[in-house]
C-alpha positions, 0 to 999 in steps of 0.5 A: 542335214548335209544333203538338205544344205546341198540341195538348197545351195543348188536350188538358189541359182535356179530360183533367182534365174526363174525370178529374173525371167519372170521380171523380163529384160532389164532396161533403164528407167524412162526419162522424165518428160519435161520441157523448159523453154527458157531455163534459168541462166540460158538464152530464151526464145526471144533472146538476140537481135532481130530485123523486120518490116511492117505496114499500118495506118494512122489517124488523129483527132481535132488539133486546133489551128490558130491564127494570130495577128492584126484582125485575127485571133484564135482557132479557126479549125482543126487537123484530123490527120490520117493515112497509111505508112510502111517501113522496117524495124531493127532491135535487140532483146535480152531475156531473163526467164520470162522477163524480156527487155529490149530496144527497137528503132523503126523508120516509116514512110507515110502519107499522113496528112490533112487540111483545115480552113475557116474564118479566124476570130478578131473581126478582121475577116481573115479566111485561112487555109492550112495544110499539114503532111508527114512524109516520114516518121521514126521512133527509138523505143525501149520494150518491157515484155512478158514471155508466155510460151510462143507469145510476147506481151510488151509495153513500149515507149521512147522518142519520136521524130518526123518530117512535118510540112505545114503551110497556111495562107490567110486573106481578108480581101485586102491583105494576104499572108502566107507562111510555111515550114518543112522541119524535123520535129521531135516528141515522144511515143508510148504504146504496146503490142503482142508478138507471136513466134510462129516458126523458128526465128520468125514472129508476127507482131501487132502494135499500137503507138501514140505519137505526140510531136508537140506544137509547131508555130509558123510566122509570116508578115503582110502589109497588114502586120505580122502573123503567126499560126500554131497547131499540135501534131499528134496521131495514133498508129496501129501496125502489123509486121514480121520479124526475123530473129538471128 
């Protein structure tokens, strides 16, 4: 009996060694393949300040131009402003998982303009010529976005400012009235866009904005009396741009 116990005791280490050899060398378990672009409580892809540049085009629909005064009453034509613009933007984003909240300001130089002419109603026979141009415009907007991988879809809205130049000359062959104004007008803007992170710290954007600067009124006088003219300055814009995130 003692011989059997001794043989079993001697054979046990050799058996364990053979089994370990069959299983191969020991290694740690493979790491779990998992990637979270914006872990909860950590800064995300869109977090932080950014600066960029853009270029775009603008267009408007018929905004009636009126002339009111002795012998002139009502709309005689309408502005349909269009043109190109370009400029830059600066902003800041705070990312909370997939929710992105931000603020952005931009400044654009532009050549948005149009002219209108026609006879004003009222039986006075006044033929009017009016011009409008926007030399620059700017917006200050909030942004609310949804981050989906390298893409950011967002809505935006806020304040709009613009340098609006307007002039009008009207004549009935006897009396002529001229009026003009160059002023900074304020209004609102709303829109949305998509931004795509194509490289570390860099992204491309495509954006639509509607800008409404409200009504502008001109006034002037002639030997025939006092006159005024009112129009509404609003236009649509689309732009493409690039941002660098710090």
